[in-house]
C-alpha angles and dihedrals in degrees: 000000000000118000108231127179135164115257086243090073086072083085087081094033093168091070091048090051094048089060095055118097135155108291091012111085121180112237115210123207128206119199089351096303128103110263114153141020122207113199139174111269090237088058092047094052091046092052090047091052093050091051091050091050093047091050091049090048089048090053090049093051092049090048089050094049093047101038102025132253131286119224124235095252091054093048091047090051094048090049093041094235119156119206112226 
């Protein structure tokens, strides 16, 4: 269940911070509408890493579609990887 609090609860920010844990951000509302999310730094860093990975995968997919795909044997040869 999402942890939702009004932004006015930041007056007692220790209670708000106590409710934050990895995977469970606190969502703050302003005038009854979602406005901010406070999350643990570990969760933030993981989210940023996932976004970067997804961006790089998207670039690779675009390049593959435009320039053609490379088969596994060619990749292994270029990376000097031996199988087995």
